[in-house]
C-alpha positions in Angstrom: 129.6 127.9 305.4 132.4 128.9 304.2 135.1 126.0 303.5 138.9 125.8 302.3 139.8 125.1 299.1 140.5 121.5 300.2 137.1 120.7 301.5 135.1 121.9 298.3 137.7 119.4 296.8 137.0 117.2 299.0 133.2 117.2 298.9 133.0 117.3 295.1 135.5 114.6 295.2 132.6 112.1 296.7 130.0 113.3 294.1 132.6 112.5 291.1 133.1 109.2 292.9 129.5 108.1 293.5 128.6 109.5 290.2 131.3 107.4 288.1 130.5 104.4 290.6 127.2 103.9 290.6 126.9 104.9 286.8 128.1 101.0 286.3 127.2 98.4 289.5 123.4 99.1 289.5 123.9 97.7 286.3 125.9 95.0 286.7 124.3 92.1 288.1 122.5 92.1 285.1 125.3 91.8 282.6 127.0 89.1 284.6 123.5 86.8 284.3 122.0 87.7 281.0 125.7 89.2 278.5 128.1 86.7 280.7 125.5 83.6 281.7 126.5 83.4 285.3 124.6 81.6 287.6 122.6 83.6 289.9 124.7 82.4 293.1 127.9 83.0 291.0 126.6 86.4 289.9 126.4 86.7 294.2 129.6 85.9 294.8 131.3 88.1 292.0 128.8 91.3 294.1 130.1 89.8 297.9 134.0 89.4 296.4 133.3 93.2 295.3 132.0 94.2 298.3 134.7 92.4 300.2 138.0 94.0 297.9 136.0 97.0 299.7 135.5 97.8 302.8 137.1 94.7 304.0 140.4 97.0 302.9 139.1 99.8 303.8 141.3 99.4 306.8 144.4 99.0 304.7 143.8 102.5 302.8 143.1 103.9 305.9 147.1 103.0 307.4 148.6 103.6 303.3 146.7 107.7 303.9 148.6 108.5 307.4 151.8 106.6 306.0 152.1 108.1 302.7 149.9 110.9 302.9 145.9 111.4 300.9 147.8 112.8 297.4 149.5 109.6 296.3 146.8 106.9 297.8 144.1 108.9 296.4 145.4 109.6 293.1 146.7 105.8 293.4 143.1 104.9 293.9 141.4 106.7 290.4 144.4 105.2 288.5 143.0 101.8 289.7 139.3 102.3 289.8 140.1 103.6 286.0 141.9 100.1 284.7 139.3 98.3 287.1 136.2 99.9 284.7 137.8 99.8 281.5 138.9 95.8 281.9 134.7 95.3 283.4 134.0 96.5 280.0 135.9 93.9 278.0 135.5 91.0 280.6 133.4 87.9 279.4 134.6 85.1 281.5 134.4 84.7 284.9 137.9 84.8 285.4 138.4 88.2 284.1 134.8 89.8 285.8 136.4 88.7 289.3 139.7 90.6 288.1 138.0 93.6 287.2 135.3 93.7 290.0 138.5 93.1 292.8 140.6 96.1 291.1 137.7 98.4 291.3 136.7 97.0 295.2 140.4 97.9 295.6 140.6 100.9 294.6 137.2 102.3 296.7 139.4 100.7 299.7 142.8 102.9 298.4 141.0 106.8 297.8 138.1 106.8 300.5 139.4 106.1 303.2 141.8 108.9 302.5 139.6 110.9 300.9 137.0 111.0 304.2 139.8 111.0 307.5 141.0 114.1 305.6 137.2 115.7 305.7 136.9 114.3 308.5 140.2 115.7 309.7 139.0 119.4 308.1 135.8 119.3 309.6 137.6 119.5 313.2 139.3 121.8 312.4 136.8 124.4 310.6 135.2 123.6 314.0 138.0 124.9 316.3 138.1 128.1 313.5 134.5 129.3 314.5 132.6 127.7 311.3 130.4 126.1 313.2 129.7 121.8 314.6 131.8 120.0 312.5 129.0 117.4 311.7 127.5 120.2 309.4 130.9 119.4 307.2 130.1 115.1 307.4 126.9 116.8 306.3 127.7 118.3 303.7 129.9 115.1 302.7 126.9 113.0 303.3 124.9 114.7 301.0 127.7 115.0 298.1 127.7 110.9 298.4 124.1 111.0 298.0 123.9 113.9 294.9 126.1 111.5 293.3 124.0 108.2 293.4 120.9 109.5 292.4 122.4 111.1 289.4 124.8 108.1 288.1 122.3 105.6 288.1 120.4 107.7 285.7 123.6 108.5 283.5 123.8 105.0 283.5 121.0 103.6 282.1 120.8 106.0 278.9 124.5 104.9 278.2 122.6 101.4 278.9 120.6 101.8 275.6 123.8 101.7 273.5 126.4 99.4 275.4 127.1 97.9 279.4 130.8 98.7 277.7 129.9 102.3 277.2 128.5 102.2 280.5 132.1 101.2 281.9 133.7 103.8 279.8 132.1 105.9 280.9 132.9 105.8 284.0 136.4 104.9 283.5 136.5 108.2 282.1 134.5 110.3 285.4 137.8 108.8 287.1 140.2 110.3 284.4 138.7 113.8 284.9 138.5 113.2 289.5 142.5 112.1 288.6 143.7 114.9 286.3 141.7 117.2 288.7 143.4 115.7 291.8 147.0 115.6 290.2 146.4 119.2 289.9 144.8 121.2 292.9 145.2 118.0 295.3 147.8 119.3 298.1 151.4 117.5 297.9 152.3 118.9 301.4 148.4 119.8 304.1 149.5 122.1 306.6 148.5 120.4 309.9 148.9 116.6 308.8 151.8 114.3 309.7 153.4 111.9 308.4 153.1 108.6 310.8 156.6 107.3 309.3 156.6 104.4 312.6 154.7 100.7 311.7 152.1 99.5 314.2 148.2 101.5 315.9 146.7 98.2 314.9 147.1 96.9 318.1 146.7 100.4 319.8 143.3 100.4 318.1 141.8 97.1 318.9 142.4 98.0 322.8 140.4 101.2 322.0 137.0 99.9 324.1 135.4 103.2 322.5 136.1 103.2 319.5 135.6 99.7 318.8 132.4 100.0 320.8 131.7 102.8 318.0 132.8 100.6 315.3 129.7 98.7 317.0 127.1 100.6 317.0 128.2 102.6 313.8 127.8 98.4 312.6 125.0 97.7 314.4 123.4 101.0 312.5 124.5 100.0 308.3 122.9 96.0 308.8 119.3 97.5 310.2 119.7 100.2 306.6 121.0 97.5 304.5 117.4 96.6 305.6 116.8 98.6 301.9 117.5 95.9 300.0 117.0 93.1 302.1 113.8 93.5 304.0 112.4 95.5 302.4 112.2 94.2 298.6 110.0 91.5 300.4 107.2 93.9 302.2 107.1 95.9 298.3 106.7 92.1 297.5 103.9 91.2 299.1 102.0 94.0 299.2 102.2 95.3 295.6 103.2 92.4 294.1 105.9 92.9 292.4 109.1 95.4 293.3 108.1 98.1 290.8 107.2 100.5 293.7 111.2 99.8 295.0 112.5 102.5 292.8 110.6 105.0 293.9 110.8 104.5 297.6 115.0 104.6 296.8 114.8 108.0 294.7 112.1 108.9 298.2 115.3 108.4 300.5 117.8 110.1 298.6 115.1 113.0 298.0 115.5 113.2 301.5 118.9 113.0 301.9 119.5 115.7 299.1 117.1 118.5 300.9 117.1 118.2 304.3 120.2 116.5 305.7 122.0 119.8 305.8 118.3 121.9 308.2 118.4 118.4 310.3 121.9 118.4 310.3 121.9 121.9 311.9 119.2 122.0 314.1 120.1 119.1 315.3 124.1 120.5 316.2 122.8 122.9 317.8 121.2 121.3 320.2 122.5 118.0 320.8 126.0 116.7 321.5 127.5 113.5 319.8 126.6 110.8 321.6 122.3 112.0 322.0 122.2 113.3 318.4 122.9 109.0 317.4 120.7 107.9 319.8 118.1 110.5 318.7 119.2 108.4 314.9 118.7 105.1 316.6 115.6 105.9 317.7 113.8 107.1 314.3 115.3 104.3 312.8 113.7 101.6 315.8 110.3 103.0 315.4 110.6 102.4 311.0 111.1 98.8 311.6 107.8 98.9 314.8 105.4 100.9 312.0 105.6 98.0 310.2 105.8 95.2 311.8 102.6 96.7 313.7 100.9 97.0 310.2 101.9 93.4 309.0 99.6 91.5 311.0 96.1 93.7 308.7 98.4 92.6 305.6 97.1 95.3 303.7 98.1 95.7 299.8 98.1 97.4 297.1 99.1 101.0 297.4 97.9 101.2 301.0 99.6 98.7 302.0 103.0 100.1 300.6 102.3 103.1 303.3 104.4 100.9 306.3 106.6 100.7 304.0 107.1 104.1 303.3 107.4 105.3 306.6 110.2 102.9 307.1 112.0 104.5 304.7 111.4 107.9 305.7 112.2 107.6 309.3 115.1 105.3 308.6 116.0 107.8 306.4 115.9 110.3 308.3 118.1 108.5 311.2 120.9 108.4 308.7 120.7 112.2 308.6 122.1 112.0 311.8 123.7 108.7 312.6 126.5 108.8 309.6 127.9 112.6 310.0 127.9 112.1 313.9 129.9 108.4 313.8 132.3 109.9 310.8 132.3 113.0 313.4 133.2 111.2 316.2 136.1 109.5 314.8 138.6 111.9 315.1 138.0 112.5 319.1 138.9 108.7 319.9 141.3 108.0 317.1 145.0 108.2 318.3 147.0 110.8 317.1 148.2 110.7 313.6 146.2 107.8 312.9 142.5 109.2 311.9 143.0 107.4 308.3 143.9 104.1 310.1 140.7 104.2 312.2 138.6 105.4 309.4 138.8 102.9 307.9 138.2 100.7 310.8 135.2 102.5 311.0 134.2 100.9 307.2 136.2 97.6 308.6 134.8 96.0 311.7 130.8 97.4 310.6 130.9 96.2 307.4 132.0 92.8 308.6 129.1 93.1 311.8 127.1 94.1 308.7 128.4 90.7 306.6 127.2 88.3 309.8 124.0 89.8 310.6 122.8 90.2 306.9 123.4 85.6 307.1 121.2 86.1 310.3 118.7 88.1 308.9 118.6 86.6 305.9 117.9 83.3 307.2 114.8 84.9 310.1 112.8 86.1 307.0 112.5 82.5 305.7 111.9 81.0 308.9 108.3 81.3 308.4 107.8 82.9 312.0 104.6 85.7 312.3 104.7 88.4 310.2 105.7 91.1 312.8 108.3 88.6 314.1 111.1 89.3 311.8 110.3 93.6 311.4 110.5 93.4 316.0 113.6 91.7 316.0 114.9 94.6 314.2 113.7 97.3 315.7 115.6 96.4 318.7 119.0 96.5 316.3 119.1 99.9 317.2 118.2 99.7 320.0 121.3 97.8 320.8 122.8 99.9 319.6 122.4 102.9 321.6 123.3 100.4 324.5 127.2 99.6 323.1 127.2 103.5 322.7 130.5 105.1 324.3 129.2 107.2 327.7 130.8 110.2 326.6 131.9 112.2 323.0 
């Protein structure tokens, strides 16, 4: 893939973002509970605030990128992330921790939609110039993010043997490098990208039924994907009596994305249109839930008991490989001219709201004492419902 210098920079940006982020965040909950002494409910509340300040405000970052260009928004986001990580390293009370995590989340709400929208726009340009399907570029972007998510915890785990503060400062240091690199390499003006001076755009977005349909379908996919953190741990605990195997299943998912995402995207992109790719991905995800549902009545335990969970992870991951890049690739076709940042941010914000509500319902479903297979069958229906609401044409 002969990519432009700007695309290479943005893809490497995603790698660096995730290395810095995942070097710190996986170890935050234990730090808050053990070192700070927060109660379990308060730890959950703080982590929820971080998610809200990030995903919930993506639409703000996207709109700012449309209005002022991606360079100032990305640089501001990096500066805030540096300050947030440094603050978190020295935070020793509930108020200071909350301030730090809100800053960390808002920083991502600035730089992530700016970078993602420009990658999507450049992917369309690459496609129009005969480079190939835009989904290949978005797939490479996904691989870079997943590689960062894989490397980050390894780096953080090594530094955690020294101190959590060192982990935070290392995360801040990575973003210092990102900030310096972008101040040097990111163009002041990107050819073909016009800044939108007029306010508005949200009303038009809310009347865009096809885009809102895509958001709903993508939200259903994210709700299904989040079961890696909700339903899967429960299944692993049931099968083995502990959650030790969970780390290996997460590693399996990351390894599959890093090694198979590009070949899968290339194969599918030559054969399936955007909508059909998402349909196939949703069917794979639904099949993953069905595998566990069919195996639950047997109540297998031990290594054999982990096989349905492993099957779920594999099918869910392959479904993710189809759905995630395609959804991002579809947004430029549905967005209003000059509002790609707003629409990219709205995709995350709207789908994040769906996940927030849906996760609460899923948690209730898992705790109701229904027959073992029922929650997994209900979850298998979620991706099927997503297929029903997808826009009928790309």
